[in-house]
N, C-alpha and C positions, 0 to 999 in steps of 0.2 A: 321354653319350660316355665310354667307358672310358679312364681316364688312367693305368692301371697301367703301370709301367716294368719292362722286362725286362733282366736281366743274364745273360749266358751265360759259363760258365767252361769252357774247353777246356784240354787238356794236351798237351804236346809233349816230345820227346826220350826221356822215360822214363815208365813207369807208377809209381805209388806215390809221387808227389811231394807229395800232400796237397791235391788240388783241393777235397775235402770240408772240410778244415780252413780253407783260405783262404776258401771260400764262406761257411762258418759264421762266421768271424771278421769278414768284411765285413758279413754280416747283423747280427751283434752290434753293430757300430759304428753301422750305420744305424738299428737298433732303439733304440740308446742316444741317438740324436738325435731320436727321436720318430716314426720311420716304422714303419708296419706291414709286416713283412717275412716272407716264407716262402721255403723252399728246396726244390727238387725234384731228383731224380736220374734221368737217362736212362741206362739200362744197355744196352749193345749185344749182350748174349748172348741166345740164342734161348729159354732157359728162360722160362716165363711169369712165374715169380718164383723167388727163391733157396731156397724152402722145401724142395725135394728135393735140394739140393746138400749134399755132405759139407762140414763146416766147414773141412777141410783145403783145399778147393777155393776157398772164397770168404769165409772167416771166419764169424762168427756170422750167423744170420738174425735180423733185428730185427723185432719185431711192434708194430703200431700199435693204438690203441684200437679202431678199426673192423675189426680182424682181418686187415690186410694183412701178408703175409710179405715183408719188404723187405731192401734192401741195408743193411749196417751203418752207412753214412754218415748215414742218417736218425737214428740214435742220436746222432751228433755234432750234427746240426741241433737236435734237441730239447734236448740237454744245454747247448748254448750259448744258445739262444733262450728256453727254457722255454715253448715253444709246441708243442702236440701236432701231429704229422703225421698223414697219412691215406693211404688207397688212392691218392689223386691225386698224392701226392708221390714215387712211385717207378713208373717205367714201363720195361718191357723191350722189346726187339725182339720177343720171343715174344708179349707182350701186344698190341703194335701189329699184328703180322701176324694174330694170332687175331681181333682186332676187324675188320680189313679183310676177312678171309676170311668171317667171319660175315655181314658186310654184303653181300658178293658172293653168298652162298648165299640170303640173303633177297631178292635181286633189286634191291638199291639201285643197282647199277651196270649194270642191264639194258641190253644193247646196247653196253656199253663194254668195251674191253680193259683189265683191271686191271693197273697197272704201278707200279713203285717211285716214279716221278714221273709223275703228281701224287698218286696215291692213298696210297701209304705216307707220303710227305712231308706230305701234307695231314693225315693222321691224327696224325702227330707234332706238327704245328703246333697242331692242336686240343687235344692233350693238354698241350702247353706252356702254352697260354692258359687251361686249365680253371680253375686257381686264381685267375688274374688276373681272369677274368670273373665271379667271385663278388662282387666289390666289397669283399672283406674285406682286401685287401692293396694297399699303395701300390707295393711293389716285389716282384717274383718273381725269385729267383736260380735258374738252372737249371744244374746240373753235368752235363756230357756225359762219360759214362764212357769209358774207353779213352784212346788216344793218337791225335792227328791223324796221318792217313796209314793208319790201320787200315782194312781193307776194310769191316769190320762197322760202322764209325762213319760211313761216307760218307752214308747217308740222313739222319742227324741233322745233319751239317754242312751238307748242302744245305738242310734245313728251316730251320736257323738263318740261312743266307744269305737265303732267301726272306723270313723273318720280319723280318730287319733292314731289308730293302728296303721291306716293307709297312708297318712301324711307324714308320720314319724314325729318323735318328740321335739325335734328342732322346729317343726312347722305348726304345731298345735299344742295348746295347753288349756287346762281347766282351772278356773278360779271358782272356789266354792265359798259362797257367802253364807255365814251362819250367825247364830245368836249365842252370846255368852250372858246368860241371865244373872242378875244380882239378887240373891235371897236376903232380904232385909233382916229377917229373924236370925239368920246365921251370920250375917255381916260379911258375906264373901261371894265372889263370882264363882259360878259353877261351870265346869267344862264338859260334864257328862253328856248333855244334850248334843253338843258339837261332836263328841266322839261317836255317838250313835248315828248322827247324820252322815259323817264321813264313812262309817262302817256300811251304812245303807248304800251309799254311792259306790263303795268298793264291791259290794255284793252284785252290783250291775256291771262290774268289770272296769270301772273308772277310778283311777287314783287322782285325788286332787293335787295339783301342782302348787297352788297358792291358796292359803286360807285367809279370808277376810272376815274379821270378827266384829260384828256389831255389838256395841257395849255402851253402858251408861257410865262406866268407870274405867280408868286407865288400866291396861294390862301390865302386870309386872313382868320382868324378864324371866322370873321363875315360872310364872303361869304360861308365858309364851313357850318356854322350853318344854313344859309338860304337854302343851298342845302339839308341839312339833313331834315329840316322842310318841305320843299315843295316836296321832293322826297321820304319822308317816310322811311328814313334810320337813323341809329344812327350816331352822329357826328363823332365818331372815325372810322366809316365805310366809310367816305368820304375821298378818297385817292387822293392826288395830284400827277400827273404824268407830270412833267415839261420836256420840250425839253432837251435832253442830247447830249453831244458831240459824244458819241458812244453808241450803243445798249448795250454794255457790262457794262455800268454804271447803267443800269436800275435795276438790282437786288439790288444794294446798295441803290439806291433811294427808292425802294419799302421797303427795310428793315428799312430805316430811317422813312418812313411814317407809318410803322407798318402793312403793308398789310398781312404779314404772321401771325402776332399775332392775328389780328381780324379774319382771316380765321380759324385758329386753335380753337379760342374761339367759333366761331359759329358752328364748326363741333364737338365740345366737345372733342378735342384732346389735349394731353399734348404738351407744347412747347419744351420739351427736352433740355432746356438751350439755350445758344447762338448758332447761326448757324456757322458751320466751313467753312469760306470763305477764308482761308489762301491761298490756291492754286489759287483761282480766283483772289484775290487781288494782288498776286505776278505777275500774267499775266498782269493785268491792269497797274501795276507799270512799267513793262518793255515796254508795249505798249505805254504808255504816255511819257516815257523818253528815246527815242531812241538816240543812239550815232552817227548815220549817216542817210542819206536818199538816197535811190536808186530809179531809175525810171524804171518801167517795162512796155513795150509796150504790151497791150492786143489786139491782132489782131482778130477781129471777124466781123460778119455781122449783129449783133443785138445790137451794142454798144450804140444806142440811148436810150435804156432802161436798166438801171443798173441791174435790177432784172433778166435780161436774163442770167447773169453770176454771180449770187449772191454767190454761194458756192465757186467759184474761188476767188472772192474778199475777202470773209471772211477767206479763207485758207491763203491768203497773210497776213492778219492781224495776224493770229496765228503764221505763220512762221516768220513774222517780229519781233514779240515779243521775240521769241526764240533767234533770231540773234541780238536783240537790235538795229534794224534798222527800220526806217519808210519806208514802201513800197508805193511809189506813183505810182498808176496804170494809165497809159496814154492809153485811149481807142482810137484805130485807126481802122476806117472802112476799111475792106479789099477791098471793091469795089473802094476805092479812092487811092489805091496803084498801082504804076507801076514803071518801071525801071527809068523813068525820074524824079520822085519825092521821091523815097524811101530813098535816102541818107538824104534829108532834113527832112523827116518825122521821121526818126530813129535817128537823131542827138541827142546826150545826153542820149540815152537809155543805161541801164546797163544789160538788158536782154529782151528777147521776148518770149511771150507765144501765140501760135496760138490755138485759142479756138475751142471747139466742134461745130458741126452744121450739117445741112443737105442741100442737093441740090447744084446746080452748081453756084448760084450767089456768086460773090466775091471770087471764087476759085483761079483764076490766081493771085490775089493780095496776097493770103495766100502763094502760091508757091514762089512768089517773096520775101516774108518775110523770108521764110525758106532759100532761096539761100543767102540772105544778111547775115543772122546769121551764116550760114556755112562758107561763104567766109571771113567774118570779125571777126571770133572767138568770136562772141557775144553769151553768154549763151542762149540756146534755149530749150524751153519746149513745146512739142506738145501733146495735149490731144485729144484722139479719132480721129476726123477728122484731127486734127493738126499732129498726128502721121502719118496718111495716106498721108497728103500733103508732109511730109518729105520724105516718100518713093518715091512718084512721082517725087519730085524735084531731088532727088539723082539719080533716074533712068534716068531722062532726061539729066541732066547736068554733071553727073560723069560717068554713065554707057553708055551714048550715045543713049539711047532709046528716041529719040526726041518726039515721039507721045505718050509716056507712060501716062497712066491716070487711073482713076477709072471708072468702068463700071456704077457707079452711075451717073457720069458726062457725059460719052461718051460710050454708050453700044457697039459701033462699034470700039473702040480703038484697034490698032494693038498690043499694049503691056499692057494688063490689069493687072498691078502690084497690083492693089487693085480690088477685085472682090466680087460679092455677095456670102455670105456663102452658102454652099450646103444645109444646113437645112432651108434656107430662100427661096429657088428657087420655091417651090410649094405653098408658102403662098400668099394669096390674101388680107386677112383682114389686115388693117394697125394698129389697136388698140391692144396694149399689145402683139405684136407678134415678137418683136425684141429679140436679145440675151440680156436678162435682169438679173440684180441681181449679186450676188457674185459668182465668178469663181476662180478656183485655177490658180496659175502661179508659175513656178519654175524658179529661177534666176540663172544666171551665176555668180559665186562667184567673179571672176576677172572682175568686171564691175562697172560702177558708181552706178547702182541700187543694185548690190551685196554688195557694201560697205555702201549703204545708209540705207537699211532695216536691222532690227535686225535678220530676218530669211531668209533663202534661199527659203523656200516655203511660199508663201503669198496668200491672197485672196483679190480681189478687185471687185468693182461694175462696171458692164458693161451696155451699152445701144447703140447697133449698129446692122446694118445688113450686112455691108461690112467688108472684112478682107484683110490682107496682103496675097498675092497670093504666096503660097509656091513654085510654079513652077519657080519663079524668085529668090528664096532665095539664092541659091549657087552663082549665078552671083553677086547679091548685096553684099553678104558677102565678096566675093573675091575682090570686088572693095572698101571695107572699111566700109560698113554699117553693123554694128555688131548686131546680134540677142542676146539680153541679158535676155529675158524672154519668156517662152513658156508654153502654157497650157498643162499639162501632159496627159490629157484625149483626147484632140482633135488634138494636135500638132500645134495649131494656134500660130502664132507669136504675143506676147502681148507687147513686148518692143523692141525698136531699139535704138542704140546709134551710134555715129560717133567717132571713135578712133582718137587720136591726136587732139582733140578739147577740150577746157576748160570745157565745160559742154553742151552736146547735147543729149537730151533724148526725145523719143516719146513713149507714152503709149496708147494702144488701149482702156484702161479702164478710169474711172473717179476718180482719187484720191481725188479730191476736196470734194466728197461726204462724205469721212470718216475723214476729218479734224475737230477736236474739240478744244475747249479751253484747255482741260486737255491733249489731245493727238494730237498736230499739226501733219499734215501728213509729214512723213520724206522726201518725194520727194519735197514738197514745201519748207521745211526747207533747204534742200540741194541746191535747185535752187536759193533761196534767198541768201544763203551764197556765191554761185558762182557769182551772180550778184554783191554782196558787194565786193568780191575780184576783180572783173572787175573794180569797182569804184576805189578801192585802187590803182590798177595797173595804171589806167589813171592818178590819182593824182600824183603818183611818177614820171611819165614821162613828166609831164607839166613843 
């Protein structure tokens, strides 16, 4: 008999309240009490996955080991739990309908009229229980995207209602995350929006078991009692979620509020004593008490939306804590960089990271940034497109191939030092067709990356169509662009370095996806250390 417990996290009043962070924080507390926990996200949009979405639309696209292009919340899940997610952890309406339609075409519903209820809702229920049925987890937390009352969320809410009835109250509960706004003119917190949100949920047949209230001000006991009375929950199930200085404070705030205790009580589970948060709190202590501050220039073309580079920003927090430094990330739009202003824009920086991306917009600014870092001995980190820009810059300005480029930017370039992968040349569909997921890479021992990683053979996550063109490799290496990482199966160059430079590394993969609180990514740790050394060197020469 399957004894997996299910927790559903819904949202009301407003979007962007932090369902993912609340879910990840609860999961962390339950994990710290000895339970095996995973989290999944159900997204109501019709895209099969976010892989074809512009980052301005939905933030970054997160990639799992098994090649799933997913919602960025899965990054939070992994960073908090230090447990890899997979294809099964993110499901969209597009994928649900795609699966049902494929079954209909195969004749699995022969003779039946295919409808939202029961066929779509049954598919949702099957997907929700997929991870629980593996026997690998004691508790599965499911975040429902969107806001209660949204038309596109209705099939998910109905599926949750049915599952709660089928599983029973001891095996499933609903946490409703809502907003308690503060009206400055009245000088008070208002509960009416939350009451309406809970009422909307109840109209769909679901009673919230726990109410988590996002707020800018502390909730009094009287206000909690009022919420409990009018929202039909126990008073100890009204949880305050006040604004925090960092998302990594939220597990401790939820512990203080007793979110994990009331959850275990309602699921009829033992609390296993106090949660073990020693490692987590050691990280927080280092993060909040840095000994120095460095400035890293993040060169990208989606910098207006911070979520576009969410995993990179979080990886800097993890690496900063290890090095006991505060990493201040300065976002610089690559379209606004040229040789006339680059010195002014980069003044005071201790390192440069050229970010991933697609398309030709802002490319020349990224190449100028690479050149500045190379010529001024400024620590440089290029990720995916940032690695490719380093190859192009070196080819143009050191090797002398003035028109060197990527065929992504210029299909007619005379020197395609970056070219479309052979496996991509006959692909026409854009969704889910890139080189995705975890791939092997063998490192050169005598290199920056060879000294940084614990192992010479590594696996990292990829998301790209274009590659370093091996036809130019011997020429580039002879000129000083070192190949320090190669895929053993394909021969593709994964990592480049410049010798006789303080720290200059470009990687074709995305190391930011694997950085967690428990295991900060070694390349980010090494890069931050190099930037800190650059700071110290500048201080001693002043």
